[in-house]
SEMARSE-277248 format. One record per residue: residue in one letter; residue number from 1; x, y, z of N, C-alpha, C in turn. Coordinates in Angstrom, 3 decimals. Example, Ala and Ser with C-alpha at 12.3 -4.5 7.8 and 13.67 -1.06 7.14 Angstrom:
! SEMARSE-277248
 type seq      npx      npy      npz     capx     capy     capz      cpx      cpy      cpz
    A   1   13.190   -5.690    7.800   12.300   -4.500    7.800   13.200   -3.300    7.800
    S   2   12.850   -2.250    7.080   13.670   -1.060    7.140   12.900    0.030    7.870
//
This chain:
! SEMARSE-277248
 type seq      npx      npy      npz     capx     capy     capz      cpx      cpy      cpz
    X   1 -128.626  -40.885  -49.122 -127.540  -40.088  -48.883 -126.746  -38.784  -49.609
    X   2 -127.049  -37.882  -49.391 -126.202  -36.534  -50.378 -125.129  -36.241  -49.767
    X   3 -124.771  -35.192  -50.595 -123.642  -34.214  -50.104 -124.108  -32.879  -49.674
    X   4 -123.761  -32.103  -48.574 -123.996  -31.108  -48.109 -122.872  -30.039  -47.971
    X   5 -123.156  -29.265  -48.607 -121.864  -28.301  -48.914 -122.409  -26.854  -47.783
    X   6 -121.271  -26.717  -46.705 -121.351  -25.420  -45.718 -120.348  -24.215  -46.323
    X   7 -121.421  -23.524  -46.234 -120.467  -21.898  -46.958 -120.469  -20.854  -46.049
    X   8 -119.673  -20.594  -46.309 -119.451  -19.547  -44.550 -118.590  -18.269  -45.542
    X   9 -119.014  -17.496  -46.304 -118.772  -16.449  -46.481 -119.481  -15.186  -47.230
    X  10 -119.533  -13.999  -46.443 -120.548  -12.985  -46.435 -120.845  -12.149  -48.133
    X  11 -119.646  -11.875  -48.489 -119.814  -11.649  -50.100 -120.126  -12.508  -51.311
    X  12 -120.983  -11.634  -52.024 -121.241  -13.378  -53.056 -120.025  -12.414  -54.630
    X  13 -119.239  -11.842  -54.284 -118.531  -11.631  -55.225 -117.414  -11.889  -55.173
    X  14 -117.132  -13.325  -53.927 -115.860  -13.315  -53.238 -115.351  -14.474  -54.262
    X  15 -114.206  -14.810  -54.141 -113.218  -16.258  -54.816 -114.129  -17.149  -54.441
    X  16 -114.534  -17.411  -53.179 -115.297  -18.402  -52.449 -116.507  -18.660  -52.839
    X  17 -117.065  -17.573  -53.231 -118.236  -17.978  -54.237 -118.229  -18.523  -55.405
    X  18 -116.860  -18.187  -55.930 -116.904  -19.115  -57.337 -116.295  -20.201  -56.866
    X  19 -115.657  -20.815  -55.846 -115.714  -22.184  -55.364 -116.829  -22.735  -55.310
    X  20 -118.128  -21.928  -54.433 -119.156  -22.784  -54.511 -119.700  -23.049  -55.644
    X  21 -119.684  -22.046  -56.452 -120.686  -22.461  -57.727 -119.887  -23.586  -58.729
    X  22 -118.535  -23.269  -58.748 -117.966  -24.619  -59.186 -117.812  -25.967  -58.452
    X  23 -117.776  -26.151  -57.226 -118.496  -27.508  -56.123 -119.442  -27.874  -56.429
    X  24 -120.462  -26.887  -56.619 -122.437  -27.173  -57.033 -122.208  -27.575  -58.191
    X  25 -121.578  -27.375  -59.352 -121.944  -27.462  -60.775 -121.293  -29.475  -60.581
    X  26 -120.028  -29.460  -59.989 -119.894  -30.781  -59.854 -120.968  -31.708  -59.337
    X  27 -121.555  -31.492  -58.306 -122.737  -32.362  -57.450 -123.866  -32.531  -58.446
    X  28 -124.568  -31.531  -59.573 -125.022  -31.245  -60.274 -126.702  -31.338  -59.229
    X  29 -127.283  -32.343  -59.300 -128.421  -31.630  -58.416 -128.260  -32.702  -56.533
    X  30 -127.276  -33.302  -56.830 -127.450  -34.152  -55.553 -126.793  -33.588  -54.212
    X  31 -127.157  -32.362  -53.994 -126.454  -31.521  -52.915 -127.125  -30.611  -52.223
    X  32 -127.061  -30.197  -50.893 -127.683  -29.163  -50.427 -126.407  -28.069  -50.134
    X  33 -127.345  -26.854  -50.002 -125.787  -25.717  -49.448 -126.751  -25.043  -48.339
    X  34 -125.782  -25.254  -47.047 -125.977  -24.699  -45.541 -124.976  -22.792  -46.004
    X  35 -125.762  -22.190  -46.341 -125.176  -20.537  -46.805 -125.313  -20.025  -45.575
    X  36 -124.147  -19.941  -44.509 -124.145  -19.290  -42.631 -124.668  -17.916  -42.889
    X  37 -124.217  -17.170  -43.823 -124.101  -15.611  -44.145 -125.818  -15.833  -44.558
    X  38 -126.304  -15.910  -45.419 -127.419  -15.849  -46.146 -128.571  -16.361  -45.244
    X  39 -128.132  -17.608  -44.337 -129.071  -17.918  -43.470 -129.233  -17.290  -42.193
    X  40 -128.382  -16.223  -42.110 -128.365  -15.373  -40.783 -128.119  -16.202  -40.016
    X  41 -127.589  -17.186  -39.757 -126.922  -18.368  -38.729 -126.355  -17.298  -37.528
    X  42 -127.034  -17.548  -36.203 -126.332  -17.206  -35.174 -125.435  -18.060  -34.641
    X  43 -124.076  -17.800  -34.465 -123.128  -18.647  -34.137 -123.290  -18.305  -32.611
    X  44 -123.806  -17.498  -31.969 -123.757  -16.898  -30.555 -124.229  -17.835  -29.422
    X  45 -123.825  -18.474  -28.705 -124.499  -19.116  -27.376 -124.984  -18.277  -26.610
    X  46 -126.405  -18.403  -26.256 -127.228  -17.621  -25.230 -126.552  -18.171  -24.105
    X  47 -127.173  -17.395  -22.971 -127.127  -17.886  -21.638 -127.876  -19.503  -21.077
    X  48 -129.254  -19.067  -21.939 -130.134  -20.448  -21.995 -129.345  -21.455  -23.104
    X  49 -129.238  -21.261  -23.835 -128.747  -22.243  -25.099 -127.425  -23.051  -24.330
    X  50 -126.600  -22.281  -23.401 -125.577  -23.055  -23.308 -126.165  -23.680  -21.956
    X  51 -127.082  -23.398  -21.066 -127.483  -24.056  -20.226 -128.152  -25.826  -20.162
    X  52 -127.995  -25.589  -21.858 -129.027  -27.289  -22.438 -127.520  -27.984  -22.862
    X  53 -126.886  -27.599  -22.915 -125.314  -27.797  -23.676 -125.167  -29.219  -22.692
    X  54 -125.147  -29.164  -21.629 -124.699  -30.661  -20.639 -126.135  -31.792  -21.325
    X  55 -126.877  -31.501  -21.713 -128.016  -32.650  -22.396 -128.008  -32.804  -23.694
    X  56 -127.299  -31.716  -24.302 -127.090  -32.223  -25.695 -128.401  -31.598  -26.745
    X  57 -128.852  -30.679  -25.838 -130.098  -30.304  -26.256 -129.800  -28.391  -26.694
    X  58 -130.990  -28.081  -27.804 -130.728  -26.591  -28.149 -132.044  -26.194  -28.256
    X  59 -132.193  -24.782  -28.364 -133.263  -24.070  -28.591 -133.633  -23.340  -29.783
    X  60 -132.373  -23.303  -30.513 -132.300  -22.973  -31.765 -133.087  -23.805  -32.990
    X  61 -134.130  -23.448  -33.533 -134.366  -24.063  -34.456 -133.352  -24.330  -35.665
    X  62 -132.489  -23.444  -36.352 -131.821  -23.610  -37.252 -130.845  -24.824  -36.868
    X  63 -130.652  -24.897  -35.419 -129.614  -25.999  -35.272 -130.010  -27.391  -35.332
    X  64 -131.423  -27.235  -34.845 -131.982  -28.913  -35.609 -132.204  -28.788  -36.677
    X  65 -132.465  -27.645  -37.518 -132.625  -28.313  -39.286 -131.346  -28.538  -39.254
    X  66 -130.012  -27.926  -39.204 -128.690  -28.709  -39.521 -128.345  -29.755  -39.084
    X  67 -128.743  -30.162  -38.054 -128.592  -31.914  -37.593 -129.411  -32.599  -38.193
    X  68 -130.293  -32.208  -38.667 -130.976  -33.317  -39.679 -130.575  -33.512  -41.090
    X  69 -130.270  -32.186  -41.305 -129.576  -32.609  -42.929 -127.970  -33.231  -42.690
    X  70 -127.319  -33.092  -41.565 -126.055  -33.640  -41.308 -125.918  -35.123  -41.336
    X  71 -127.533  -35.488  -40.635 -127.535  -36.923  -40.728 -127.937  -37.580  -41.838
    X  72 -128.694  -37.102  -42.943 -129.086  -37.216  -44.018 -127.897  -37.470  -44.739
    X  73 -126.743  -36.785  -44.565 -125.459  -36.344  -45.577 -124.277  -37.488  -45.288
    X  74 -124.099  -37.956  -46.460 -122.981  -38.779  -46.473 -121.664  -38.340  -46.973
    X  75 -121.544  -36.974  -47.325 -120.198  -36.226  -48.075 -120.574  -34.803  -47.360
    X  76 -119.826  -33.995  -46.903 -119.591  -32.784  -46.518 -118.041  -32.131  -47.081
    X  77 -119.014  -30.878  -47.564 -117.871  -29.792  -47.951 -117.878  -28.594  -47.541
    X  78 -117.062  -27.993  -47.029 -116.915  -26.962  -46.165 -116.320  -25.950  -47.023
    X  79 -116.450  -24.785  -47.257 -115.945  -23.563  -48.282 -115.745  -22.378  -47.146
    X  80 -114.404  -21.568  -46.950 -114.969  -20.734  -46.329 -113.509  -19.865  -46.468
    X  81 -113.012  -18.440  -46.019 -111.853  -18.148  -46.424 -111.001  -18.379  -44.898
    X  82 -110.109  -18.706  -45.107 -109.297  -18.418  -43.951 -108.876  -17.405  -43.337
    X  83 -109.194  -16.496  -42.241 -109.072  -15.405  -41.651 -108.560  -15.514  -40.578
    X  84 -106.889  -14.949  -39.766 -106.790  -14.906  -38.487 -106.024  -16.342  -38.773
    X  85 -105.666  -17.377  -39.710 -105.139  -18.372  -39.658 -105.993  -19.627  -39.163
    X  86 -107.215  -19.062  -39.260 -108.732  -20.137  -38.932 -109.663  -20.167  -39.642
    X  87 -110.667  -20.462  -39.382 -111.943  -20.399  -39.732 -112.769  -19.418  -39.148
    X  88 -113.844  -18.998  -40.584 -114.411  -17.572  -39.666 -115.339  -17.989  -38.311
    X  89 -115.468  -17.001  -37.467 -116.185  -17.482  -36.525 -117.796  -17.971  -36.469
    X  90 -118.712  -17.493  -37.634 -119.972  -17.791  -37.729 -119.340  -19.302  -38.056
    X  91 -118.328  -19.879  -38.786 -118.416  -21.405  -38.701 -117.535  -22.063  -37.625
    X  92 -117.054  -21.433  -36.852 -116.505  -21.699  -35.677 -117.828  -22.325  -34.630
    X  93 -118.697  -21.449  -34.850 -119.935  -21.268  -34.118 -120.817  -22.138  -34.985
    X  94 -120.984  -22.715  -35.443 -121.762  -23.557  -36.308 -121.332  -24.933  -35.706
    X  95 -120.207  -24.991  -35.693 -119.667  -26.171  -35.053 -119.726  -26.383  -33.990
    X  96 -119.651  -25.293  -32.825 -120.005  -25.534  -31.599 -121.376  -25.734  -31.448
    X  97 -122.310  -25.483  -31.732 -123.737  -25.049  -31.836 -124.443  -26.161  -32.241
    X  98 -124.318  -26.917  -33.486 -124.857  -27.940  -34.201 -123.620  -29.173  -33.811
    X  99 -122.821  -29.441  -33.529 -121.746  -30.651  -32.972 -122.031  -31.008  -31.559
    X 100 -123.361  -30.760  -31.219 -123.383  -31.442  -29.894 -123.090  -32.666  -29.616
    X 101 -123.328  -32.438  -28.129 -123.181  -34.159  -27.549 -124.971  -34.978  -27.982
    X 102 -124.222  -36.355  -27.918 -125.702  -36.852  -28.252 -125.938  -36.941  -29.849
    X 103 -125.396  -35.954  -30.366 -125.592  -35.613  -32.151 -124.483  -35.929  -32.525
    X 104 -123.468  -35.156  -32.064 -121.966  -35.690  -32.997 -120.923  -36.104  -31.945
    X 105 -121.167  -36.465  -30.604 -120.381  -37.239  -29.736 -121.434  -37.832  -28.593
    X 106 -120.562  -38.746  -27.860 -120.970  -38.935  -26.657 -119.849  -39.169  -26.015
    X 107 -119.505  -39.080  -24.907 -118.763  -39.082  -23.628 -118.707  -40.781  -23.497
    X 108 -117.330  -40.781  -23.412 -117.706  -42.754  -23.032 -116.445  -42.794  -22.160
    X 109 -115.837  -43.971  -21.499 -114.750  -44.170  -20.569 -113.685  -44.333  -21.106
    X 110 -113.464  -44.235  -22.673 -112.042  -44.214  -22.995 -112.061  -42.696  -23.450
    X 111 -112.979  -41.556  -23.586 -113.359  -40.824  -23.955 -114.259  -40.326  -25.037
    X 112 -113.975  -39.186  -25.749 -114.976  -38.744  -26.784 -115.223  -40.115  -27.630
    X 113 -116.222  -39.981  -28.458 -116.965  -41.226  -29.093 -117.620  -40.716  -30.339
    X 114 -117.242  -40.819  -31.559 -118.007  -39.617  -32.376 -118.872  -40.961  -33.320
    X 115 -120.426  -40.185  -33.489 -121.692  -40.662  -34.001 -121.335  -39.966  -35.550
    X 116 -121.416  -39.157  -36.195 -121.243  -38.818  -37.463 -120.678  -39.827  -38.251
    X 117 -120.943  -41.034  -38.016 -120.238  -42.346  -38.852 -120.999  -42.275  -40.316
    X 118 -122.016  -41.559  -40.304 -122.625  -41.704  -41.620 -122.068  -40.792  -42.758
    X 119 -121.093  -39.972  -42.283 -120.111  -38.952  -42.935 -119.011  -39.572  -43.273
    X 120 -119.316  -40.191  -44.969 -117.721  -41.114  -45.536 -116.845  -40.010  -45.835
    X 121 -116.969  -38.891  -46.074 -115.889  -38.225  -46.296 -116.244  -36.944  -46.411
    X 122 -115.109  -35.669  -45.717 -115.443  -34.382  -45.981 -114.055  -33.730  -46.593
    X 123 -114.679  -32.481  -47.406 -113.589  -31.910  -48.258 -113.400  -30.732  -47.702
    X 124 -112.477  -30.001  -47.514 -112.699  -28.667  -46.863 -111.795  -27.998  -48.044
    X 125 -112.540  -26.447  -48.754 -111.731  -26.047  -49.978 -111.879  -24.324  -49.094
    X 126 -110.586  -23.973  -49.101 -110.572  -22.467  -48.270 -109.410  -21.680  -49.579
    X 127 -109.624  -20.814  -48.796 -108.881  -19.250  -49.600 -108.170  -18.831  -48.773
    X 128 -106.597  -18.157  -48.793 -106.113  -17.312  -48.000 -104.983  -16.112  -48.812
    X 129 -105.134  -15.401  -47.459 -104.095  -13.946  -48.244 -102.635  -14.565  -48.109
    X 130 -102.689  -15.437  -46.971 -101.239  -15.911  -46.678 -100.439  -17.331  -47.729
    X 131  -99.668  -17.893  -47.993  -99.326  -18.602  -48.950  -99.361  -19.903  -47.526
    X 132  -99.966  -21.391  -48.647 -100.798  -22.350  -48.114  -99.457  -22.806  -47.351
    X 133  -97.984  -22.862  -47.749  -96.953  -23.422  -46.772  -96.896  -22.510  -45.264
    X 134  -97.119  -21.352  -45.304  -96.928  -20.564  -44.339  -98.242  -20.945  -43.023
    X 135  -99.282  -21.003  -43.890 -100.167  -21.305  -42.811 -100.030  -23.103  -42.398
    X 136  -99.911  -23.741  -43.206  -98.799  -25.389  -42.286  -97.634  -25.467  -41.880
    X 137  -96.849  -24.602  -42.026  -95.479  -24.438  -41.171  -94.978  -23.598  -40.172
    X 138  -96.157  -22.558  -40.110  -95.534  -21.479  -39.711  -96.939  -20.782  -38.759
    X 139  -97.787  -21.258  -38.910  -98.897  -20.353  -37.682 -100.335  -21.130  -37.579
    X 140  -99.773  -22.803  -37.165 -100.022  -23.848  -36.456 -100.600  -24.496  -37.189
    X 141 -101.161  -24.201  -38.814 -101.975  -25.354  -38.860 -103.276  -25.608  -38.916
    X 142 -103.891  -24.816  -38.248 -104.916  -25.009  -37.761 -106.401  -25.647  -38.407
    X 143 -106.176  -25.981  -39.659 -107.236  -26.682  -40.538 -106.789  -27.931  -40.314
    X 144 -106.088  -28.528  -40.468 -105.184  -29.508  -40.703 -105.117  -30.127  -38.970
    X 145 -104.917  -29.738  -38.204 -104.027  -30.270  -36.678 -105.718  -30.204  -35.953
    X 146 -106.211  -28.949  -35.756 -107.597  -28.827  -34.698 -108.752  -29.154  -35.392
    X 147 -109.218  -28.804  -36.960 -110.546  -29.102  -37.435 -110.554  -30.340  -37.941
    X 148 -109.403  -30.888  -38.842 -109.166  -32.007  -39.142 -109.017  -33.624  -38.682
    X 149 -107.858  -33.207  -37.595 -107.508  -34.537  -36.684 -107.950  -34.351  -35.286
    X 150 -108.594  -33.108  -35.341 -109.055  -33.186  -33.460 -110.840  -33.139  -33.879
    X 151 -110.901  -32.428  -34.214 -112.762  -31.941  -34.387 -113.547  -33.050  -34.788
    X 152 -113.253  -33.086  -36.303 -113.982  -33.951  -37.217 -113.567  -35.465  -36.906
    X 153 -111.992  -35.921  -36.297 -112.166  -37.441  -35.801 -113.150  -37.637  -34.764
    X 154 -112.994  -36.492  -33.705 -113.680  -36.849  -32.603 -115.233  -36.882  -32.637
    X 155 -115.699  -36.536  -33.956 -117.040  -36.386  -34.324 -117.263  -37.626  -35.112
    X 156 -116.501  -38.946  -35.185 -116.403  -39.801  -36.063 -115.972  -39.803  -37.727
    X 157 -115.942  -38.626  -38.123 -115.473  -38.180  -39.721 -113.753  -38.979  -39.700
    X 158 -113.846  -39.716  -40.594 -112.262  -40.104  -40.403 -111.711  -39.860  -41.921
    X 159 -111.901  -39.533  -42.559 -111.834  -39.074  -43.711 -111.848  -37.643  -44.461
    X 160 -111.041  -37.114  -44.209 -111.326  -35.851  -44.597 -109.599  -34.911  -45.167
    X 161 -109.883  -33.936  -46.120 -109.175  -33.602  -47.152 -109.378  -31.977  -46.923
    X 162 -108.170  -31.050  -47.404 -107.986  -30.088  -47.509 -107.139  -29.450  -48.729
    X 163 -108.161  -28.663  -49.271 -107.071  -27.814  -50.124 -107.137  -26.399  -50.260
    X 164 -106.529  -25.606  -50.415 -106.106  -24.179  -49.856 -105.811  -23.542  -51.435
    X 165 -106.501  -22.632  -51.609 -106.039  -21.589  -52.443 -105.288  -20.288  -51.917
    X 166 -104.171  -20.434  -51.715 -103.205  -19.475  -50.829 -102.921  -18.299  -51.636
    X 167 -102.128  -17.317  -51.251 -101.432  -16.143  -51.567 -102.568  -15.365  -52.567
    X 168 -103.754  -15.788  -52.497 -105.048  -14.999  -53.373 -105.111  -13.045  -53.280
    X 169 -104.521  -12.477  -52.921 -104.344  -11.326  -53.132 -103.242  -11.022  -54.278
    X 170 -102.375  -11.812  -54.591 -101.281  -11.743  -55.316 -101.256  -12.470  -56.556
    X 171 -102.665  -13.476  -56.717 -103.006  -14.109  -57.637 -103.393  -13.656  -58.710
    X 172 -103.037  -14.368  -59.957 -103.494  -13.828  -61.515 -104.951  -14.705  -61.484
    X 173 -105.666  -13.956  -62.447 -106.980  -14.451  -63.106 -106.780  -15.689  -63.654
    X 174 -105.706  -16.269  -64.460 -105.187  -17.225  -64.703 -104.957  -18.060  -63.809
    X 175 -104.592  -17.691  -62.870 -104.083  -18.956  -61.319 -105.238  -19.577  -60.622
    X 176 -106.365  -18.335  -60.503 -107.480  -18.676  -60.153 -108.268  -19.566  -60.194
    X 177 -108.271  -19.186  -62.298 -109.432  -20.445  -62.838 -108.657  -21.671  -62.882
    X 178 -107.010  -22.092  -62.939 -106.992  -22.629  -63.085 -107.213  -23.603  -61.543
    X 179 -106.766  -23.296  -60.465 -107.415  -23.631  -59.296 -109.135  -24.441  -59.397
    X 180 -109.957  -23.327  -59.678 -111.276  -23.885  -59.918 -111.521  -25.550  -60.702
    X 181 -110.531  -24.958  -61.897 -110.478  -26.351  -62.939 -110.072  -27.151  -62.146
    X 182 -109.318  -27.362  -61.281 -108.690  -28.479  -60.951 -109.612  -29.046  -59.453
    X 183 -110.543  -28.137  -58.915 -111.556  -29.129  -58.451 -112.354  -30.079  -58.745
//
């Protein structure tokens, strides 16, 4: 089992890219990166792809490739910016298309039963223009409430943490370096 980093930022000189480099150093060679922009992942459901949803099937080769990687992973690290108080559309599309029925979950008499129990933990590392306290207390806390406590939990992932570097636009180089050091 290995660590899989799911990275969602289009700009190679972003702070998120610095986070990716720092996290990659931590895992040395025992990790894989799914760079959604670099790999030109298409997050949009086509009509035909959506018709396969009820069977948990796909016509997208990338989806099958990513599912195989996730099944071989024991840890996930998501790295992305907070845009409009949540994750970028490409990452939401990744979740929609890859976390399919019969792969990430099944419907059971008690509701959704998660199948990604091979994943022991998830670290979510984000950056935002908004302060972290604002995201948590005034804009709905989408990462904690929706992504961690709903989506990941329904997929069978019980151990997840979130670390955000807020107020990035006002941050100093020293503050950014300290955040990276503490990762």
